[in-house]
KOLFI-565327 format. One record per residue: residue in three letters; x, y, z of N, C-alpha, C in turn. Coordinates in steps of 0.05 Angstrom, whole numbers, padded with zeros to 5 digits, always signed. Example, Ala and Ser with C-alpha at 12.3 -4.5 7.8 and 13.67 -1.06 7.14 Angstrom:
% residues 2
Ala+00264-00114+00156+00246-00090+00156+00264-00066+00156/Ser+00257-00045+00142+00273-00021+00143+00258+00001+00157/
This chain:
% residues 254
Met+01326-02256-00071+01326-02262-00099+01295-02273-00107/Glu+01286-02256-00125+01257-02267-00135+01262-02290-00150/Leu+01240-02313-00141+01240-02338-00152+01229-02339-00180/Lys+01208-02323-00182+01195-02327-00209+01212-02320-00232/Gly+01214-02343-00250+01226-02340-00276+01256-02349-00275/Ile+01266-02352-00249+01295-02358-00248+01302-02388-00254/Ser+01323-02395-00263+01332-02422-00267+01346-02436-00241/Thr+01334-02458-00231+01346-02471-00209+01350-02501-00212/Ala+01366-02511-00195+01371-02540-00197+01372-02550-00169/Val+01358-02577-00166+01352-02590-00143+01367-02616-00146/Thr+01385-02623-00131+01397-02651-00130+01380-02670-00113/Gly+01382-02694-00117+01362-02711-00103+01337-02705-00109/Gly+01329-02694-00130+01304-02682-00137+01283-02703-00146/Ala+01286-02730-00146+01269-02746-00155+01250-02756-00134/Ser+01257-02751-00108+01241-02759-00086+01247-02745-00062/Gly+01233-02752-00039+01240-02740-00013+01239-02709-00010/Leu+01261-02697+00003+01269-02670+00008+01271-02658-00017/Gly+01285-02667-00037+01290-02656-00061+01261-02649-00080/Leu+01246-02670-00081+01223-02668-00097+01203-02647-00086/Ala+01203-02648-00057+01185-02626-00042+01197-02600-00048/Thr+01224-02595-00050+01234-02572-00053+01228-02560-00083/Ala+01228-02583-00101+01224-02577-00130+01193-02563-00133/Arg+01174-02580-00119+01146-02571-00118+01147-02544-00111/Arg+01158-02535-00085+01156-02507-00078+01168-02488-00098/Leu+01189-02495-00112+01201-02474-00130+01183-02473-00155/Val+01172-02493-00163+01154-02492-00185+01130-02474-00180/Asp+01120-02479-00155+01096-02464-00146+01105-02430-00143/Ala+01131-02426-00136+01138-02399-00137+01146-02390-00167/Gly+01143-02405-00186+01148-02396-00212+01172-02400-00224/Ala+01189-02416-00212+01217-02418-00217+01217-02439-00237/Gln+01239-02441-00256+01243-02467-00272+01264-02481-00255/Val+01257-02506-00257+01273-02529-00239+01284-02552-00256/Thr+01308-02554-00250+01321-02580-00266+01326-02598-00242/Leu+01312-02622-00244+01313-02642-00224+01342-02659-00232/Ile+01363-02661-00213+01387-02678-00218+01382-02698-00198/Asp+01387-02726-00209+01387-02748-00191+01396-02771-00209/Leu+01402-02795-00200+01414-02818-00209+01397-02825-00236/Pro+01413-02836-00256+01398-02846-00280+01379-02869-00275/Asn+01383-02880-00255+01357-02904-00252+01339-02893-00228/Ser+01336-02867-00223+01319-02857-00205+01290-02851-00219/Asp+01271-02841-00205+01245-02832-00217+01245-02803-00227/Gly+01268-02794-00233+01269-02766-00241+01252-02757-00264/Glu+01251-02773-00285+01237-02768-00309+01208-02765-00301/Ala+01197-02787-00289+01170-02785-00279+01163-02759-00258/Ala+01181-02756-00243+01178-02733-00223+01175-02708-00237/Ala+01193-02706-00260+01193-02679-00276+01165-02678-00290/Lys+01158-02698-00299+01131-02698-00317+01111-02694-00299/Glu+01110-02701-00273+01089-02690-00255+01084-02664-00247/Leu+01113-02649-00247+01112-02623-00241+01107-02604-00261/Gly+01108-02616-00285+01098-02597-00309+01119-02587-00325/Ser+01114-02567-00344+01132-02556-00365+01152-02540-00350/Ala+01152-02532-00324+01172-02516-00312+01193-02534-00304/Ala+01190-02559-00303+01212-02578-00295+01226-02595-00314/Gln+01246-02604-00310+01260-02624-00329+01279-02640-00312/Phe+01288-02663-00322+01305-02682-00310+01332-02682-00325/Ala+01353-02682-00310+01378-02681-00318+01394-02707-00303/Pro+01398-02731-00313+01409-02751-00298+01439-02745-00290/Ala+01450-02752-00268+01478-02750-00259+01480-02760-00233/Asp+01506-02769-00225+01515-02774-00203+01532-02754-00190/Val+01523-02744-00170+01540-02719-00160+01565-02723-00155/Thr+01577-02745-00148+01603-02749-00142+01621-02753-00170/Asp+01604-02756-00195+01617-02757-00219+01621-02727-00230/Ser+01644-02714-00227+01647-02684-00235+01634-02680-00263/Glu+01642-02697-00284+01635-02694-00313+01603-02696-00316/Gln+01594-02714-00300+01562-02719-00304+01550-02695-00291/Phe+01558-02686-00268+01547-02668-00250+01546-02639-00268/Ala+01570-02636-00280+01573-02612-00293+01555-02610-00316/Ala+01551-02630-00332+01534-02634-00351+01505-02627-00343/Ala+01498-02641-00325+01471-02636-00313+01464-02607-00306/Leu+01484-02592-00293+01485-02564-00284+01482-02550-00311/Asp+01493-02556-00332+01492-02538-00358+01464-02543-00369/Val+01452-02564-00363+01423-02565-00373+01407-02544-00360/Ala+01411-02541-00334+01394-02519-00317+01408-02493-00327/Asp+01432-02490-00332+01442-02462-00337+01431-02454-00368/Asp+01422-02473-00386+01415-02467-00409+01386-02454-00407/Arg+01371-02458-00387+01348-02445-00383+01348-02420-00373/Gly+01364-02401-00385+01363-02372-00377+01384-02367-00357/Gly+01402-02384-00349+01424-02377-00333+01419-02388-00301/Leu+01434-02406-00291+01429-02419-00267+01437-02398-00244/Arg+01416-02395-00223+01418-02376-00202+01416-02388-00175/Gly+01402-02414-00174+01397-02426-00147+01400-02454-00149/Ile+01414-02465-00129+01420-02494-00126+01411-02500-00097/Val+01394-02524-00097+01390-02534-00068+01398-02562-00071/His+01418-02569-00054+01433-02595-00059+01421-02616-00033/Cys+01408-02632-00043+01392-02654-00026+01406-02684-00027/Ala+01420-02686-00050+01429-02713-00054+01447-02723-00032/Gly+01443-02745-00022+01459-02757+00000+01445-02779+00010/Ala+01463-02799+00029+01454-02822+00038+01472-02826+00062/Gly+01462-02846+00078+01481-02859+00100+01483-02888+00100/Arg+01502-02896+00114+01507-02927+00110+01516-02935+00140/Arg+01505-02948+00155+01506-02952+00182+01533-02968+00191/Met+01550-02956+00204+01575-02970+00213+01584-02964+00242/Arg+01600-02981+00251+01609-02978+00281+01641-02975+00275/Ile+01653-02961+00296+01683-02959+00296+01697-02989+00300/Leu+01683-03005+00318+01688-03031+00321+01662-03049+00316/Asp+01663-03071+00303+01642-03086+00297+01639-03105+00321/Ser+01617-03123+00321+01609-03136+00345+01631-03159+00354/Asp+01650-03165+00336+01673-03183+00343+01694-03167+00352/Gly+01696-03137+00353+01719-03122+00366+01734-03114+00341/Lys+01728-03120+00316+01745-03115+00295+01739-03088+00283/Ala+01762-03075+00274+01758-03049+00263+01736-03046+00239/Gly+01720-03025+00243+01703-03019+00221+01709-03015+00194/Ser+01693-03017+00176+01699-03014+00144+01709-02987+00136/Val+01731-02986+00128+01742-02958+00120+01725-02950+00091/Glu+01716-02970+00078+01701-02969+00054+01678-02956+00057/Asp+01664-02966+00079+01635-02955+00086+01640-02925+00093/Phe+01663-02920+00106+01666-02889+00116+01673-02874+00088/Glu+01686-02880+00073+01696-02867+00050+01674-02865+00029/Phe+01656-02886+00031+01628-02884+00012+01612-02860+00020/Val+01609-02857+00047+01590-02837+00053+01603-02810+00052/Ile+01631-02807+00060+01645-02785+00061+01644-02775+00029/Arg+01650-02789+00010+01649-02780-00019+01621-02773-00027/Leu+01602-02789-00022+01572-02783-00030+01566-02757-00018/Asn+01567-02753+00011+01551-02732+00021+01573-02705+00025/Leu+01595-02706+00028+01615-02686+00032+01626-02677+00007/Val+01640-02693-00009+01652-02688-00035+01629-02683-00055/Gly+01606-02693-00054+01583-02684-00073+01575-02657-00067/Ser+01574-02651-00039+01569-02623-00030+01588-02603-00042/Phe+01613-02607-00038+01633-02593-00050+01633-02590-00080/Asn+01625-02610-00094+01618-02613-00122+01595-02590-00130/Ala+01573-02592-00112+01552-02573-00116+01561-02545-00112/Leu+01578-02538-00093+01587-02511-00088+01604-02502-00114/Arg+01626-02518-00116+01647-02510-00138+01634-02509-00167/Leu+01617-02527-00175+01607-02530-00202+01584-02512-00204/Gly+01567-02508-00183+01546-02490-00185+01555-02460-00183/Ala+01574-02454-00165+01582-02428-00163+01595-02420-00192/Glu+01610-02436-00203+01623-02429-00228+01601-02422-00249/Arg+01579-02432-00250+01556-02423-00268+01541-02402-00258/Ile+01536-02401-00232+01523-02377-00220+01538-02352-00224/Ala+01565-02353-00221+01582-02330-00224+01577-02316-00249/Arg+01573-02329-00269+01569-02316-00298+01543-02299-00303/Gln+01525-02299-00284+01501-02287-00289+01505-02256-00281/Glu+01488-02240-00289+01490-02212-00280+01477-02209-00256/Glu+01485-02187-00242+01476-02183-00213+01448-02173-00216/Ile+01428-02181-00195+01401-02174-00193+01402-02165-00164/Asp+01393-02141-00157+01392-02130-00131+01417-02138-00113/Gly+01443-02137-00124+01466-02140-00109+01472-02170-00109/Glu+01458-02188-00121+01469-02217-00119+01467-02230-00143/Arg+01480-02252-00146+01477-02268-00172+01461-02293-00167/Gly+01464-02304-00143+01449-02327-00136+01455-02338-00111/Ala+01447-02364-00105+01453-02376-00076+01455-02405-00077/Val+01465-02418-00061+01468-02446-00060+01456-02456-00031/Val+01442-02476-00030+01431-02485-00004+01440-02515-00004/Leu+01456-02518+00017+01465-02547+00021+01447-02559+00040/Thr+01450-02586+00046+01436-02602+00066+01453-02619+00086/Ala+01454-02612+00111+01467-02625+00133+01449-02644+00146/Ser+01449-02648+00173+01429-02661+00189+01439-02654+00218/Val+01416-02657+00237+01423-02657+00264+01447-02675+00273/Ala+01450-02693+00258+01470-02714+00264+01499-02700+00264/Ala+01502-02678+00248+01529-02660+00251+01533-02651+00278/Phe+01513-02652+00295+01515-02637+00320+01511-02662+00341/Glu+01495-02680+00341+01489-02704+00360+01488-02729+00338/Gly+01511-02738+00332+01511-02762+00317+01506-02786+00335/Gln+01489-02807+00325+01480-02827+00344+01503-02852+00336/Ile+01501-02868+00357+01517-02896+00352+01512-02905+00326/Gly+01533-02914+00311+01529-02925+00285+01528-02905+00262/Gln+01532-02879+00269+01533-02858+00248+01559-02845+00246/Ile+01583-02858+00249+01607-02844+00252+01613-02832+00222/Asn+01608-02847+00201+01610-02836+00176+01592-02815+00166/Tyr+01569-02820+00174+01548-02797+00166+01552-02773+00179/Thr+01558-02774+00209+01560-02751+00225+01586-02736+00214/Ala+01606-02749+00206+01630-02736+00196+01624-02723+00168/Ser+01610-02734+00153+01603-02720+00129+01585-02698+00134/Lys+01565-02700+00151+01547-02676+00155+01560-02655+00171/Ala+01579-02661+00188+01592-02643+00204+01610-02624+00184/Gly+01618-02639+00165+01636-02626+00145+01624-02607+00127/Ile+01601-02613+00124+01582-02594+00107+01577-02566+00123/Val+01570-02573+00150+01565-02549+00167+01590-02530+00170/Gly+01615-02547+00170+01639-02529+00174+01647-02517+00148/Met+01635-02526+00126+01643-02513+00101+01625-02485+00097/Thr+01602-02487+00108+01582-02469+00104+01591-02436+00101/Val+01602-02429+00127+01609-02400+00133+01639-02397+00112/Thr+01652-02414+00113+01677-02412+00097+01669-02407+00065/Ala+01650-02424+00053+01641-02424+00029+01626-02392+00024/Ala+01611-02382+00043+01593-02358+00040+01619-02337+00040/Arg+01638-02337+00056+01660-02318+00057+01672-02318+00030/Asp+01679-02339+00020+01694-02346-00004+01680-02335-00029/Leu+01651-02341-00030+01639-02330-00054+01625-02306-00050/Ala+01626-02292-00031+01617-02263-00025+01626-02244-00043/Ser+01654-02246-00053+01664-02232-00075+01651-02233-00099/Arg+01637-02259-00102+01620-02262-00130+01589-02258-00124/Asn+01585-02249-00102+01555-02243-00092+01540-02264-00099/Ile+01551-02291-00087+01537-02313-00083+01534-02320-00055/Arg+01508-02330-00044+01506-02335-00018+01507-02366-00015/Val+01511-02376+00010+01513-02405+00018+01500-02406+00045/Cys+01482-02424+00045+01470-02429+00074+01464-02460+00073/Thr+01461-02470+00094+01455-02501+00099+01429-02505+00119/Ile+01416-02525+00110+01392-02535+00126+01402-02561+00140/Ala+01399-02560+00164+01404-02587+00183+01379-02597+00192/Pro+01369-02616+00176+01339-02627+00184+01342-02647+00204/Gly+01317-02649+00220+01319-02672+00239+01304-02695+00230/Ile+01284-02706+00244+01273-02731+00232+01249-02721+00214/Met+01255-02727+00188+01234-02719+00169+01221-02743+00155/Asp+01198-02736+00150+01179-02759+00139+01184-02767+00109/Thr+01205-02776+00104+01217-02785+00077+01205-02813+00071/Pro+01207-02821+00043+01198-02847+00039+01213-02869+00052/Leu+01237-02863+00061+01253-02884+00075+01238-02888+00104/Leu+01231-02868+00118+01216-02871+00143+01191-02882+00138/Ala+01177-02878+00116+01150-02892+00109+01149-02923+00112/Arg+01171-02936+00110+01176-02964+00112+01174-02977+00140/Leu+01179-02957+00159+01176-02964+00186+01149-02973+00197/Arg+01153-02992+00218+01127-02997+00229+01114-02975+00244/Asp+01088-02976+00249+01074-02954+00260+01084-02949+00285/Asp+01091-02971+00306+01101-02964+00333+01129-02951+00332/Val+01145-02955+00312+01172-02944+00313+01166-02916+00304/Arg+01151-02910+00287+01145-02882+00277+01133-02866+00298/Ala+01114-02877+00312+01104-02862+00338+01128-02857+00359/Ser+01146-02878+00361+01166-02870+00381+01182-02848+00373/Leu+01189-02845+00347+01203-02826+00335+01188-02798+00338/Glu+01164-02798+00333+01150-02772+00337+01150-02762+00364/Lys+01148-02786+00381+01145-02776+00412+01173-02763+00422/Ser+01196-02769+00405+01221-02756+00414+01225-02729+00408/Val+01207-02719+00391+01208-02692+00379+01195-02674+00399/Pro+01207-02656+00414+01196-02636+00434+01168-02620+00422/Gly+01172-02609+00399+01148-02595+00392+01151-02578+00364/Pro+01135-02584+00347+01109-02600+00347+01119-02632+00349/Ser+01105-02650+00365+01114-02675+00366+01104-02693+00344/Arg+01121-02690+00324+01114-02703+00300+01138-02703+00279/Leu+01139-02717+00261+01162-02718+00239+01159-02695+00226/Gly+01182-02683+00215+01183-02661+00198+01170-02669+00169/Lys+01156-02647+00158+01145-02653+00131+01167-02646+00112/Pro+01171-02659+00090+01188-02650+00068+01179-02623+00056/Ser+01153-02619+00057+01146-02593+00047+01154-02570+00064/Glu+01160-02572+00086+01172-02555+00108+01199-02548+00101/Phe+01212-02571+00092+01242-02568+00082+01242-02550+00059/Gly+01226-02557+00039+01224-02543+00012+01217-02514+00021/Gln+01201-02505+00035+01193-02480+00045+01215-02463+00053/Leu+01231-02478+00074+01254-02464+00083+01277-02457+00059/Ala+01278-02477+00045+01301-02476+00024+01292-02449+00007/Cys+01267-02448-00001+01257-02428-00017+01261-02401-00006/Gln+01255-02397+00022+01260-02377+00038+01289-02367+00039/Ile+01308-02384+00039+01333-02378+00041+01343-02368+00011/Leu+01331-02383-00008+01343-02368-00037+01330-02339-00037/Glu+01304-02337-00027+01294-02308-00029+01303-02287-00012/Asn+01315-02292+00012+01324-02275+00031+01354-02267+00026/Gly+01355-02244+00017+01384-02235+00009+01404-02228+00031/Tyr+01394-02234+00055+01412-02228+00078+01417-02251+00093/Leu+01406-02274+00084+01414-02298+00099+01438-02311+00080/Asn+01464-02313+00098+01486-02321+00084+01502-02334+00107/Gly+01516-02354+00103+01537-02369+00116+01524-02382+00141/Glu+01501-02386+00141+01482-02399+00165+01477-02425+00162/Thr+01476-02443+00182+01463-02468+00182+01439-02465+00200/Ile+01416-02475+00190+01396-02473+00204+01382-02502+00212/Arg+01376-02506+00237+01366-02531+00246+01336-02529+00240/Leu+01325-02552+00230+01295-02555+00221+01289-02581+00233/Asp+01283-02580+00261+01280-02606+00275+01262-02608+00298/Gly+01242-02586+00303+01223-02587+00324+01236-02585+00352/Ala+01264-02578+00353+01277-02574+00379+01288-02600+00389/Ile+01289-02622+00370+01301-02648+00380+01330-02646+00387/Arg+01340-02662+00407+01369-02664+00410+01373-02693+00410/Met+01390-02707+00391+01384-02735+00388+01398-02751+00411/Ala+01388-02771+00418+01394-02788+00439+01420-02805+00430/Pro+01436-02821+00444+01460-02832+00436+01452-02856+00417/Arg+01426-02867+00419+01420-02889+00401+01388-02887+00398/
């Protein structure tokens, strides 16, 4: 799919992986709608990116809000590409330090945000992409975000791991389901990325994380995530695949 001139939406677009992806899309000539929480820096991010970008506030777990934000993107010539980066973790253990059962509320919060939010991106995004005319045999594509935690979840990540493994599990099913509409679906499973969250860590902690990556022995760059997301949108034969972007890391138990 040629990116120049098409309308795209990036969730979690106000910062981190989402903002880096939006920059890549703008550089490729796409129109980009940043979707993020109303209290995010989405407006400032869109202004920074220039006239090709706009901000549409929404919570991805709120179907009505999210649909309205996607309509904003759809109004810019017809939505054809979605990169869904919105998500978060909340540390929890199956049993706490006193041996009591972990919080089901903490489990449900992360499942709702990461997994249900991803399903909303799939179903609401596909509904709009399916209305577009075919170009070179396709109407558009959806890129989801999982994590290497889907494969090697660490202690304290039971909710996060379950949510990200669910996204991986949905990927090929979604690709097969939407193939009849000529809509592709792929997922990126990033490793340890140099996001604003990790920027708060002490230098020695960052150095330890970098050392844990086999090669290149550093944190991943958000721009590398954005580069891969754009390549997935562009490559019409990439479908139903989860791609690890992790420097060959395999996460230790803790």
